[in-house]
C-alpha positions in Angstrom: 184.6 66.8 -15.4 181.0 66.4 -16.7 179.1 63.3 -15.5 177.1 63.2 -18.7 179.0 62.5 -21.8 178.3 63.5 -25.4 177.9 59.8 -26.2 175.2 59.4 -23.5 173.4 62.4 -24.8 173.5 61.0 -28.3 172.2 57.7 -27.0 169.4 59.4 -25.1 168.6 61.4 -28.3 168.4 58.2 -30.3 166.1 56.6 -27.7 163.8 59.6 -27.8 164.1 59.8 -31.6 165.4 63.3 -31.5 167.7 64.7 -34.3 170.4 66.7 -32.6 173.4 68.5 -34.1 177.0 68.2 -32.8 176.7 71.6 -31.2 173.5 70.6 -29.4 175.2 67.4 -28.1 177.7 69.7 -26.3 175.0 72.1 -25.1 172.7 69.3 -23.8 175.6 67.5 -22.1 176.4 70.6 -20.1 172.8 71.2 -19.3 172.1 67.7 -18.2 175.2 67.7 -16.1 174.0 70.8 -14.3 170.7 69.1 -13.6 172.3 65.9 -12.3 174.6 68.0 -10.0 171.6 70.0 -8.7 169.7 66.8 -7.9 172.8 65.4 -6.2 172.9 68.5 -3.9 169.3 67.9 -2.9 170.2 64.3 -2.1 173.1 65.5 0.1 170.8 67.8 2.1 168.1 65.2 2.7 168.5 63.8 6.2 166.9 60.9 8.2 165.2 63.5 10.4 163.3 65.1 7.5 160.1 63.2 6.5 159.4 62.8 2.8 156.8 65.1 1.5 154.9 65.4 -1.8 154.1 69.1 -1.4 155.8 72.1 0.3 152.6 73.2 2.0 149.8 71.1 3.5 146.9 70.5 1.1 143.3 69.8 1.8 140.7 68.2 -0.5 138.9 70.9 -2.4 136.6 68.7 -4.4 132.9 69.3 -4.1 130.6 66.6 -2.9 129.1 64.4 -5.6 125.4 65.3 -6.0 123.0 63.6 -8.4 121.6 66.3 -10.7 119.4 66.0 -13.8 121.4 65.9 -17.0 120.5 66.3 -20.7 118.3 63.8 -22.4 119.6 62.1 -25.4 117.5 64.3 -27.7 118.7 67.5 -25.9 122.3 66.4 -26.2 122.0 65.6 -29.9 120.0 68.7 -30.8 123.1 70.9 -31.2 125.2 68.2 -32.9 126.3 68.9 -36.4 125.5 65.2 -37.3 123.7 62.4 -35.5 122.9 58.9 -36.5 121.0 56.1 -34.6 120.8 58.3 -31.5 124.6 58.9 -31.4 127.0 61.7 -32.4 128.3 61.1 -35.9 131.9 62.0 -36.3 134.3 61.8 -39.2 136.3 58.5 -39.5 139.9 59.0 -38.6 141.2 55.5 -38.0 142.1 53.2 -40.9 142.6 56.1 -43.3 145.6 56.3 -45.5 148.0 59.1 -44.7 
């Protein structure tokens, strides 16, 4: 018996604003049920003697040291800009436009 019903899949689809067909409801219910069962198996295997981990292998920090280096001047940065105004990049307006 599946633990995820078609009604639950339909509810999730509505919450996610997804349009799904009747056939997809059946398909997704089966797929989600398999996922839930797989996660349950992992939970059954987990034991008190096994410490929680975030990665399967040990990780080390591979970031480089922060070094202060000279950057571009304002004029150099704006030199290749297609449009500049008042010492800033000029970009097309996108907010407030009618769709």
